[in-house]
C-alpha positions in Angstrom: -33.0 -21.6 -8.5 -31.9 -19.9 -5.6 -33.0 -20.8 -2.3 -31.7 -19.2 1.5 -29.2 -21.5 3.1 -30.9 -22.0 7.2 -29.3 -22.5 10.6 -26.0 -20.4 9.9 -24.2 -18.6 12.4 -24.5 -14.9 13.3 -23.6 -12.7 10.4 -23.1 -15.1 8.0 -25.9 -15.1 5.0 -25.8 -18.3 2.0 -27.8 -19.2 -0.6 -27.9 -22.1 -2.3 -28.1 -22.2 -6.6 -30.1 -25.5 -7.6 -30.7 -25.8 -11.2 -30.9 -23.0 -13.3 -30.9 -20.0 -11.7 -32.6 -17.0 -13.0 -32.9 -13.0 -12.1 -36.1 -13.6 -10.8 -34.3 -15.8 -7.7 -31.9 -12.8 -7.1 -35.1 -10.6 -6.9 -36.9 -12.9 -5.0 -34.3 -14.7 -2.8 -30.8 -12.5 -2.8 -31.8 -9.2 -3.1 -33.7 -9.0 0.1 -31.2 -10.5 2.2 -29.0 -7.7 1.2 -31.2 -5.0 1.1 -32.0 -5.9 4.9 -28.1 -6.0 5.7 -27.8 -2.5 4.0 -30.7 -1.2 5.5 -29.1 -1.9 8.9 -25.6 -0.6 8.2 -24.1 -4.3 8.7 -21.3 -5.8 7.0 -22.2 -9.6 5.9 -20.0 -13.0 5.7 -21.8 -14.6 2.7 -21.9 -18.2 1.5 -22.4 -19.2 -1.9 -23.2 -23.1 -2.5 -24.0 -24.9 -5.8 -25.9 -28.4 -5.6 -25.1 -31.4 -7.5 -28.1 -30.5 -9.6 -26.9 -26.7 -10.8 -27.3 -26.2 -13.9 -26.2 -22.8 -14.8 -27.3 -19.1 -14.7 -29.6 -17.0 -17.6 -28.7 -14.2 -19.1 -30.8 -12.2 -17.1 -29.2 -13.7 -14.0 -26.0 -13.3 -15.1 -26.8 -9.1 -15.8 -28.7 -9.3 -12.3 -25.5 -11.0 -10.7 -23.2 -7.9 -11.8 -25.9 -5.3 -10.6 -25.7 -6.9 -7.6 -22.0 -6.7 -7.1 -21.5 -3.5 -7.8 -24.7 -2.0 -5.5 -23.5 -3.9 -2.4 -20.0 -5.0 -2.7 -18.5 -3.1 0.2 -21.5 -5.2 2.4 -18.9 -8.5 1.9 -16.6 -8.8 4.6 -15.6 -12.4 3.4 -16.9 -14.9 0.7 -17.0 -18.7 0.8 -18.0 -20.5 -2.3 -18.8 -23.9 -2.1 -18.8 -25.8 -5.7 -17.0 -28.7 -7.5 -18.3 -26.6 -11.0 -15.0 -26.0 -13.0 -16.1 -23.0 -14.6 -17.4 -21.3 -11.2 -13.7 -22.3 -9.3 -11.7 -20.3 -12.5 -14.1 -17.5 -12.1 -13.9 -17.0 -8.0 -10.0 -17.3 -8.6 -9.9 -14.6 -11.4 -12.5 -12.5 -9.6 -11.8 -13.0 -6.5 -8.3 -11.2 -6.5 -10.4 -7.8 -7.7 -12.8 -7.8 -4.7 -12.5 -5.8 -1.6 -12.7 -8.4 1.0 -11.0 -12.1 1.1 -12.7 -15.1 -1.3 -12.2 -18.6 -0.7 -13.3 -21.6 -2.4 -14.1 -24.7 -1.0 -15.2 -28.1 -2.4 -18.8 -29.8 -2.1 -17.6 -31.9 0.4 -16.1 -28.7 2.6 -19.3 -26.8 3.7 -18.2 -27.5 7.1 -15.1 -26.0 6.7 -16.4 -22.9 4.5 -18.8 -21.9 7.8 -15.9 -22.2 9.9 -13.5 -20.1 7.9 -16.8 -17.6 7.5 -17.2 -17.7 11.4 -13.7 -16.8 12.2 -13.1 -13.4 14.2 -11.6 -10.5 11.9 -9.9 -7.5 13.3 -12.7 -4.5 13.6 -12.1 -1.2 12.4 -10.2 1.1 15.3 -12.2 4.1 14.1 -15.4 5.3 16.2 -17.8 7.3 14.6 -20.9 9.8 16.0 -23.3 10.4 12.9 -25.5 12.8 14.6 -29.1 13.6 13.1 -27.8 17.0 11.4 -26.1 14.6 9.1 -22.7 15.1 10.6 -20.3 12.4 10.9 -17.4 13.1 13.8 -14.6 10.1 12.6 -11.9 9.5 15.4 -9.1 7.4 14.1 -7.0 5.1 16.8 -4.2 4.1 14.7 -3.1 3.5 11.3 -5.6 3.6 8.6 -7.0 0.1 7.3 -8.9 -1.5 5.0 -11.9 -2.3 7.5 -11.8 1.8 8.8 -13.0 2.7 5.2 -15.6 -0.3 5.1 -16.9 0.8 8.7 -17.9 4.3 7.1 -18.7 3.2 3.4 -21.5 1.3 5.4 -22.3 4.4 8.4 -22.1 7.0 5.2 -24.4 4.9 2.4 -27.6 4.4 3.7 -27.6 8.4 5.1 -26.5 9.0 1.7 -29.1 7.1 0.0 -31.8 8.5 2.0 -30.7 12.3 2.0 -28.5 12.5 -0.9 -25.7 14.1 1.1 -24.1 14.0 3.8 -23.9 17.8 5.7 -20.4 17.5 6.9 -17.5 15.0 8.1 -14.9 15.8 10.9 -11.8 14.1 11.1 -10.4 14.1 14.2 -7.0 12.7 15.8 -4.0 14.3 17.7 -2.0 13.4 14.4 -2.3 11.5 11.1 -1.7 8.4 11.9 -0.4 6.7 8.3 -2.0 3.9 6.5 -1.5 0.4 7.6 -0.4 -0.8 4.1 -0.4 0.1 0.0 -3.9 -1.6 0.0 -5.3 0.7 2.6 -4.5 3.7 0.4 -6.3 2.4 -2.4 -8.9 1.8 -0.5 -8.9 5.0 1.3 -8.8 6.8 -2.5 -11.5 4.7 -3.2 -13.8 5.9 -0.6 -13.2 9.8 -1.5 -13.2 8.8 -5.3 -17.1 7.6 -4.8 -18.1 10.0 -1.8 -16.8 13.4 -2.4 -19.7 14.3 -4.4 -22.1 13.5 -1.6 -20.1 15.1 1.4 -20.8 18.9 1.5 -17.7 20.1 3.8 -15.0 18.3 5.4 -13.1 19.3 8.4 -9.6 17.9 9.5 -9.2 18.5 13.0 -5.3 17.5 13.2 -2.2 18.7 14.4 0.9 18.7 11.7 1.9 20.3 8.1 1.1 16.6 6.4 -2.6 17.0 7.0 -2.4 20.8 5.9 -0.9 20.2 2.6 -3.0 17.0 2.1 -6.2 19.2 2.6 -4.6 21.5 0.3 -4.1 19.4 -2.6 -7.4 17.7 -1.9 -9.0 20.9 -2.5 -8.5 20.9 -6.4 -9.8 17.3 -6.8 -12.9 16.8 -4.5 -16.4 18.8 -4.6 -16.6 19.2 -0.6 -15.2 22.5 1.0 -12.1 21.0 2.9 -10.6 23.0 5.9 -8.2 22.5 8.7 -8.3 23.2 12.1 -5.6 22.6 15.0 -6.8 19.6 17.1 -7.8 20.8 20.3 -10.3 22.9 18.0 -12.7 20.0 17.0 -15.9 21.1 18.5 -15.0 24.5 16.1 -14.7 22.2 13.0 -18.1 20.4 13.7 -19.8 23.7 13.9 -17.9 24.8 10.9 -19.3 22.3 8.7 -22.6 22.1 10.3 -23.3 25.6 9.3 
């Protein structure tokens, strides 16, 4: 079974696995926690602990675990796994390297250390965003693009798309293109475009410089959204265009 771990710090949610974990446990315990977080557009630090009596998962639970991971992966800001079960430790090491967030293993005696690690402050996104009632999102980057920026965007965009099927328009407004923090940020940018371009009707780049012009021209061949560049001082015209 799964049961919620109480008295955790803000932004930290956790579950304890005890005995045999079933598909029903995911549906009645874990999924409601994640759905509520998703509905609010928040992200979480996730604690997963196994008890000494943990005996494994049913086939249905393993399938549901994959489903939950695919649907709510972007919600996770950090994951801590507290367990002495060897195959869980090996699995966490293998799949943790593929996660878009930090994953750390702790032995069963390390629960306090795990909670402390989950509670540590992390650099926030430098983006400022305004999502209007008309479904137009205006984004202002304030430095090189980072993984946290695309996670923040997904946290804003995904609930809107789920409720309305499509974002009417996206305006990216900045004096000049700031580049990316590292190669991981480039991959995260590509992943965001891959996952969302079919659900965004128009994209306007209110950015000066030749690089954004080249990027918008190239992107127009690979994404379904209409893309247009405007000078930085015409951000309001860009917003009107995507809202048409």
